[in-house]
N, C-alpha and C positions, 0 to 999 in steps of 0.2 A: 508433332513435333515443336514443343517450350523452346522459343530461343531464350536464352540468358544471357544477362552480362554479369562480370562481377568488379566490382569498385574496389579497390585496393587489394588485387591479387598476393601480392609477394609479402605480406603481414603471415604469420603462422594461421591463425582463423581463415584469410583469404586461399592459403595453398591447400588447408583441407578442403575448402568448399570445391576446388578446380579437382583433388582427387577425387570427392565423391561425385561430382558430378558428371564425372568423364565417362563412371560406370556405370549412371544413370540411365534408363534406355528410350524414356521419354522427353529426354532433353537434349539442347543444342548450345552449348557456348561457342557464344556470337564473338565476346570483347572479355579483354583481360584488361584492366586497368593499375598505372603506377607512377605517380607524380616524380620520385625521383630517377625510375629507372625506365622510362619513355623511351621507347628504340630498340631496347634491348630484348631479349626471348627468355620466357620463363625459365627455360631448362640449360641457363646458364646460369641462374642461381641455385635452383633447386634439380641438380641432375637428373631425375625420375619424372620430372614433370614432361607435360605433353611440350609440343615446339609451338609455344600460341606468344604472339607478338605482344607486348608490353604496351598500350598506350595511355597518353594523356586524358584525365578523366573529360577535360575541357570538350576531347575531339572524338568523345564516345558518341557510337551513334544510336540515340536512345528509340529513334523510329525503327528499329531491327530489330527488338527484345520485346518482349512481352513479361518480363519479371527480371529486376536487378536485384541483386545482393550487396549490399553495403558494409564493407569490413575496414570501417574508417573511423580516422580518430571522431570524440565527439565535435559540435558543431559544423566540421565539414561534413558529417552524414548529412546534417538534416538539411545543408544547402544544396547537396546533391538528393536527396530525398523531393525538395521540391519541384526540383528542374525535371526528375522522370517522372514524378506525380502529375505537372502540366501538361508533359508527352501521353499521358495515357498507360504510360508503365506501373503496375505494381511493383512493391517494395517491402523487402525484407532486411532490415536495419539491423546489424549487428551489434551496433556502437549503442552507449545509452542514450542518446538523445530524445527518444520517444519512450521509454520502459516510466518513467514516474509523471504521474497526470496531474500534477501540482509545479504551474511555472518558476515558483520564487524556490521551492524544494531545490529544482533542478539547479535553477543558477544561483541559489547558495551552495550547493554540492559540489555545480563542475565551474564557476567563477566566470563564467560567461554567458551574456545576455543570450538568450534563446533565438535561432534565430529563423521558428516557425512553432513558434508556441501556438496557434492556432489549429495545428493538426493533434494537437497532446489529448485532445477530447475522441477523437474517431479512432487513434493508431489503438491497433488490439496488439495488450500483451498476452507474447504467444509461447505462452507456457503450455504447449501443444495438449499434451494430457486433461488442461481445463480451458481450455480457448476454442477446442475442436467445434463448435457449434457458431460461431462467429468468424472464423477463417476463408468462407469458400467466400462470403461475399467482401473478405479484406481488399481494401487498396494498398494499405500499410502496416506493417506487422512491427511491432519491434520484439525483436527478440533477446530474452532476459539472460542476464550476465551469467557468472557461470559457479560462483559460489551461491547466488539467488536459488540457480536450477535444484543445486543438490540440496540446501537446508529447506525451501518451502514445497518441493516434492514426496521431503521426509514429513513434513511438518501437515501438511494440507487434511491428513484423514482424521486425526486425534482436533485439529484446529477446527474444519466443519462439523464435525462431531457434539461440539459445544462442552466438551466435557470441562468439568471447574478445575482450573489452573492458579496454584497456590504460590509462586513465586518466578522471578523471570526464567524468560526461556533463556537457556545457553548453547550457542553456536560453536563451538573449536572444533576450527574448517584447517585443512592445510591443503595446500597447492605445489603442484608441480612448477619448475621455473617457466614454462612457457606464459604461464599465466600472467607473466609480467608483459608479454610482447616482445617482437624481434629486436626493437630499440635496443643497444645496449647502454646500462645502467649500473652506476658502481655496484648496487648490492648484489644482481644477477651475474658479473662477472663468474668463469668458471672455479679461480680461486677462491674467492666468497664463499661460493655458494657449497661445491665439494667439503665432503667431511663435517657436515655444519644443520644446522636445524636452528629456526629463526621465529622469533612472531615480529610480528610487521603491524602497524597502525591499529591497533588493539584500543579499547573505549571507542568511543564514537566519531574516528574518525577516518572509514574505510568508506569509498564511495558507494557500495553494495547496499550498505545498511538500511537507508531509508527504502531503498526497493525492496528488500528485504521486509519489512515495516510495511511497508505498501501490503503486499501477498498479505501477512499475516490478518491486519485490520481489514480483508476484504473477507477472510473466511470466517473470523472473531474477533469484533469490534471491540470485545473486555479483556482480550488477550494478554497479559502481562507485558512488561516492556522485553526488549532481545540486546542478548549480551553478546557481539559478534568479536571472535577473536582468532582473524586469519595468520597462519603462520606458512612458509616458504622451505618446502621440501628440497632436499638435493638430488630429483630427479625430471627429467624433463617434461613428464606430461601428468594430469590423473588431479582429483581431487577428491579426500577425503572429507566427511563433516561429520564429528561426535556432537550429537545434538542431545540434553537435556530438559526434558520435560517434567515440573514437578505438578503429580494431581493430586486432588484432594480425594476424602474417602477411602476407601480401598477397593484400590485399580484391580483388575482378573488380567493377567499377561494371556491367556486366551479368548477375552473378548476384544483386546485390544489388537491381538492377532484377529480377530475376525472384520476387524473393522478394515483394517489392512487388506486382507484377502477379498472382501467384497468393493473395496474401491479400487483396486489395482487389479480385479481379476481378468478384465480383457484389453489390458495394456501391452500391446507387443514389446515396449519399448523397458519395462517396471520389473525389474526381478525381483522378487520379495525371497528373500532367506527363509529356509528352514530357522523352525525354533534350533539355538545352541550355535548355529552361524553367525559371520561377522562379516560384515563389508570389508573390503580390501579394494586396494587398486587393481591389483591380478583381476579380480570379477570384469571389470568394465574397460579398461585400456585399449583404444582400436576400435572402440566399439558405440553406438547408441545407445546404448544401456545405463541405467541407473538401478547399482543394489540398493536395495533398502534392507538392515537387521533390526528389530525389536529383543529389547531385552530389561527387564522390570527389576530393578533393584530398590524394594521398599515401594515407598510411593512415587521413586523417581522411573520414569519411561524413558530411556538410553536408547537412542537412534542412531545408528553407523548407518551414512549415505555415501555411494560413491560413485565418481561420473570422471569419463573423459572430459579434462577442459575444454578439450578441441574439437569433442565432437558431440556429445550430448547438450556439453555447455556452450555452444558457439554453433560450427558448421553443420554439424548433424542434425542439433536440433532445426535449427535454420534449414533446412532441406526437409525435415520432418511437415515442419509447417507450410515450407509451397508443398510438398505432397497433398495436404489436407485442403489447401489453398487452390490449387487446380483440380481436384478432386480425382487423384490417382492412388494409388494403389502406398499406403503409408509408409511401408515399408523401403518399399523403390529407392534403389542405390544404396542402401542404409544398413543390409545385409549380405 
């Protein structure tokens, strides 16, 4: 039985981790933490939660666990990761602290000095479908962001194939309100979100942009720039990304579909939709699936990709990474 600790169990992603791991047959939850609610019980906050005592992070018994999940704010996550690694515990970090390989890029976008830059080189970027070979030996896994998960999974086959691209890539993405986190904000109040639909942080201002650019460059260094336009949907959860890929020459939709079928043929959580169907939130909510659909409009490949931002975009992908890391059935706890 693998012993698990969760730091930050009261946030949306942290509580999603609790729900998944409670039904996982090969793990035992040893502790859950909350800095603001230490001393209370998790089911006081979430009535359907197990009766788990919330403890402060600094009192967490790291000597009693094999793996910890960090559902903490950036910078705080890195500090906790260092303590866990020093205690011989493997770490899966859901924050942004280890996703970017370049420390200057991290510090520019997050506005803080990185607490542990020496770990950036060895951290495994845990987009599971393309990190599987690295995970069994990983001590530290950087779980991808939710928007990047939807965009990168959709783009990878066409980028890795090296098809010539003739213009900017455009990712027009929409997220449910839980993507903004549990802390209340003016733009996420019910009366602001309900009966509304709004873009935010368009241009080059969203912190997930350099993460997506890093992934794109790793698969195709000659790829054109990415234009990323996020929007806030008046729904609790889910992400739908519509991605425009301008191709040179005379692209063939059947050949493109064959490329995606070959890439994702044996992937348990990638659902490639048949021709004529488009991805929607209904394909993926409350699951670890990523639904991807292809449409060719002239020379432009239009991809639609849907995930649940709290599952495949956060906690589910983190558990998928843990399963591979610990050499368990990859689907355990997730189906």
